[in-house]
N, C-alpha and C positions, 0 to 999 in steps of 0.2 A: 443457103447453108445455115445450120443451127448457130445462133449467136455464141453460146457458151463453148461449143466445139471449135468455132473459128478463133476465138480469143485464146483458148487453150492451145491450139495449134501454133499460134504466133508466139506464145510464151515458151512452148516446148522446143521449137525448131529455129526461131529467128530472134530470140532474145539475146541481147549483148551483155547482159548483166553477168558478173562473175562471183558475186558474194555467195550465192547459193550453189554455185557449180560444183564445188567440192562435196558438199553435203548430198547433192543429188547423185553424184557419181558413187559415193559411198553407199547410198540406198540401193542403187542398181546393182552394185557388186554384192551387197548383202543378200538381195533377192536371188541373184545368180548363184551364189554359193549355197544358199538355203535350198533352192529348187534342185540343183544338181546333187546335193547331199541327200535330199529326200528320194530322188529317183534312184540313186545308187543304193540307198538303204532298203527300199522296197524290193529292188531287183535282187540284191544279195540275200535278203531274208527269204524271199520266195524261192530263189534258186537253191539256197541251203536246205530248206525244208523239203523240197521236191527231190533233191539229190539224196538226202538221208532216206527218205521213203523208198526211192527206187532201189537203193542199195539193199535195204532190209528185205523188201518184197521180192527183189530179183533173186536172192539166194534161197529164201525160205518159202516163197509163194505167198499168196494173199489169204488163202484158206487152207487149213491143214486138217485132214481127216485121219483119225487113229481109232484103235479099239477102245471101247468104253469099258475101262477098268480103273483100278487104283494104282496102276503102274506109274511111278514118278521118276523112273530111272532114265538114263540116256539110251537104253536098249528097248526098242519097240516090242510090244506084244503082237504076235502074228495073227492075221485073220485071213480067211479065204477071200480072194479078190471079189469085190462087189461089182460084178460086171453090169448088173441091172442098174445100179446107182450111177455108174460111169456113163452108161448109154443115155440115161435120162438127163443127167447133168449137162452133157454135151449139147443137148437141145436148147439150153439156155443161151441166148445170144451174147450175154456178157462173159460167158466162160470161154477162155482162150485155150488153156492147156490143163489136162488132168494127168499127173505123172506119178506112178508108184515109186515108193522109196522105202528105205529102212535105215536105221542107225544102230551102230554098235561101238561101244567104247573099246579102246585098245591102247597099247603102248608101243611107240616107235623107237627102235634102237638103230642108231647110225653114227659112225665116226666117234664111237665111245661116248655118245650122248644119248639120253633118253627123253621122251616127251609123251605125256598123256594126251590123247586126241579122241575125237569122235569120228568114226568112219561113216560117211553118208553114202549109202549105196543107191545108185540110179541105174536105169536101163536105157535101151536105145531110143525110147520115146522122150527122154529128158530134153528139155529146151535149154541149150547151152548159150543162148544169146548173152545173158548177163555175165557168165563166167568168161566168155570170149572177149567181151568188152573190157574186162578187168584182168586179162592175162598179161603178165609181164614177161613171160618166157614160155616156150614150148607150145603144146597143143592140148586139146581135151582128149578124153578117152575115145579110142576107135573101136566101136562095138562091131564093126565088120570083121574084126579079128576075134572070132568067137572063143578061141582058147587063150590068146594073149591078153584079152581085155581084162581078165581076172587078175592079172599082175600089174596092170596100169593104175596109176594113182595121180591125182592132181592135188597139190598141197598149197598152202598159203605162203606168202613171202616171209611172214614172221616165223613160221615153223621151219621153213627152209634155212633161214638165218641161224636159228637156234641149233639146228642139227647139221649145219654146214653142208647142205644138200644143194644140188643144181640139177637141171634137166638132164636126164640120162643116167643119173646115179641110182644105184640099187640100195635097198634098205629092207629091214625086217620089222613086221608088226606082230606083237604078241597080244593074245586075247585071253583074259583071265576067265577061264571056265573049266569045267571038269570033263575031259582032261584038258590041260593047257594047250592051246593051239598057237602056232606061229605060221606066218605066211610071208614069202618074199614079194617085194614090189619094185617096180621101176618107175621113177618120177618122169611123167610125160609132160607135165605142165605146172606152172607156178602162177597163182593169182594173188591179187592184192585188192580187197574191197575197202580197206581202211576202216572197217567196222571191227573194233577190237573183239567184241563178243563172238564174231564169226571167225576172224583170222587166227585167233589164238586157240580155237577149239576144233575146227572142222577140216577134214580132208575128204576128197570125193573119190569113190571107187565104184566097182561093179556090184550091182544089187545081187547078182547070181552068187557072188562070193559069200555074202552075208547069209543067203539062204543055205548054202552048203555048210557053213560054219555052225549054223543054228539047227541044222537038220530039218529045215522047213520043206513042206511040199512045194512042188513047182508053181502051184497057183496061189501060194500064200505071199502076202506082202506085209510090210510094217505100217504102211499108211499111204495117203495120197496128198500130193501138193496140187493145189488148184490156183491157177492164175487167171485173173479177170481183166476186163478191159479198162475199168476205171476204179481206182482204189476208193474214191469217195462213196461208191455204191456198195462197198464190201459188206456192210451190215445187212443191207436189204438182200443182197445175193446170198449171204450166209443163211438168212431166214428162209429163203426160197429153197435152198438145197437141204436145209434141215427137215423140211416137210417130206422129202423123198429119201432121207437117210435111213438105212436099216437101224433097228433099235440097238444092235450090238456095237454101233459105231457112234463117235461124237466128232464134232468139228469145232475148231477154234480159228479166230481171225488173227491176222498179223498184229493187230493192236493188242490182243490178249497175250500173244506169244512174246512180244517185246514191249511190255508196259512202260518201262523206265524211259526208253527212247521216245515213245509217242506221248508220254506225259510231259516230257521236257520240251518238245517242239513248240507247243502253244505259248511257252514263256517268251519265245522270240517275238511274238506279236506284241507283247507288252513293251519290249525294247523299241520296236518300230513306232509304236504310238508315242512313246516318250520323245524319240528323235523327231517325229513330225511336229509335235507341240513345241519343242524347243526351237526348231528351225523356223517355224511360222511366227513364233514370238519375236525372234530376232528380226525377221523381215518386216513385221508390222511396226515394231518400235522404231526401226530406221526410217520407214515410210512416214510415220507420224512426225518424227523430227524434221524430215525433209519438207513435209507439207507445211508445218508451222513456220519454218524459216522462209518458205516461198510466200506465204501469206504476209508475214511481217515485212519482207523485202518489197512487196507490192502494195503496201498500205495506201500510198498515194493513188495508185491506179484504182483500187477499190473505192476510194472516196470519190474520184471522178465519175466512175461508173454509177455509183449511187446517186450522185448529183444529176446525172443524165437520165435517171429514172429506173435503173436496173434494180430489181429486188434482191433480197438476200439469197434466195434459193438459186437464182440465175448465176450469181457470182460464186456461190458454193460449187455449182456444177462446173464452172471454169477450172477450179482447182482439183475437183474430183476427176475431170477428164484429163487434166495434166498428170495427176497421179496414176491414172489408168495407162497413159502412154509410158510412164516410167516403169510401172509394174510389168507392162507388156514386154518392154525391152529386157527387164530382168528375167522374165519367164523364157523369152527367146534364147538368151545367152545361157540360162540355166539348163534348158533342154539340150542345147548343143553340147554343153560340157558333160552333163550327166549321161546322155545317150552315147556320146562319143567315147567316154571312158568305159561304159558298159560294153559297147561293141568291141573295143580293143581287148578288154579282159575276156570276153566270151570267145574270141578267136585266138588269143595268144596265151591266156592263163598266166600272165606275167606276175600277178599278185599271188603269192604262195601262202599255204597254211601248214601248221603242224598237224599231221594226220592223227597223232595220238590224242590230241585235244579236240580236234574238229571233225574227225571221221573222213577227211578228204585232204588232198594235197594242194588244192588251189581254191581261190574264192569263186564260188559258183554264181552265175548270173542267169536270171530268167526274167525277161521283160514282159509285162502284161500291159497291152495298150490301153485297156480300160483304167488301170491304175494311173497311167500317165495322164490320160484325159481328165479323170476326176481330180488328180493332184493339181493340175493347172487351173481348172475351173474353181476348185475350192480355194486355192491361194488367191486368185484374182477377186473372187466374191468376198472372202473374209477380209482381205486388205481394204477393199472399197467400203465394206460395211463398217469397219472400225474407223476408217478415215472420215466418215461423215461426222463423227463427234468433234475432232479438232477443226474441221472445216466450218463449224458453227461459230468459230472465232470471228468470222466475217460479219456476223450480226452485231458484234460489239463495237465495230469500227464506225465512227460518225463521220460524215462527209467533210464537215468544216475542219475538224481536227486532223483528218487524214490528209487533206490538201495542204494544210499548214506544215504537216510532217514532212512533206516533200521539200 
């Protein structure tokens, strides 16, 4: 067995000394709390960012195709359905869904209340997975009912609260155009994405209704929503689709449609880095204190080992091995605490958030095992690297004085 490892094992597990026991325990607790806090911070920030991205892209798609013009209103300019583009785009392996849509502003009147909204019209090809996931009551539009679907509408929880509406209630929406149009609706579902920009503005109805209100031809649409497999590739996919896009059309990505949200998300990475640095600093400082105390407590042992012929590096390794044992215990307990709390939160959502401030009602968790592995390795290596400096105190201890110190 390695000499330094053997002595370190005796010191760590069979020592009867109590002077340094409290400091060692504090160091282990500091590493435990630091590692668990870092695991939770990374899991929460990663979960938060992904949850926000999924909410925005779930409602509005990853890529939006509209007519190339100067129209900046909430009402789309119509264009003839680009069947050739749709056919070619679907050949791209990254493209999951291509769905026609149109938007039209209107005013809802119900229960003596009024609210300005944007009607988003979709058809039977629309992917309802995101809306179904965020439904709090009712159901989505049933396009099998070809006549009744034009009267069905899905509204947000915010709009439902403001207008005092619930599933099954009737309401009227007015459209400011010449002549003024009004259409009755029945609320079939209520959703809550917790994204204020969406919930305060949008309701979802039948695309055919918007076509009729605007006197569009049956084959005209307001645009296409495109959902892809991986959001990280959205710019590359947009460039590929742009090569086959008709000149009369233009496309924008979800990053361009919601710049404020996506410009804000990278700031969370800065918070994560600050948290990691602070937690590592606390762990390292506590380990330095513990190591110095262990060296001073065993001054006599160091003197005896030197008198027997042990060199400075061999004795330094004893204390570094000892520190590695302590850091290992801290990492073990820290992983158990951090991963345990993460697992409980992921399954129970017991930690809640204010949806108006954070776009969601609970603290999201997403664990990445590569983050966990790198965090543990980085903590261990950084602590040991820094601890080589205080371990050099061993070289200052002279055998004669050390033995007298005993």
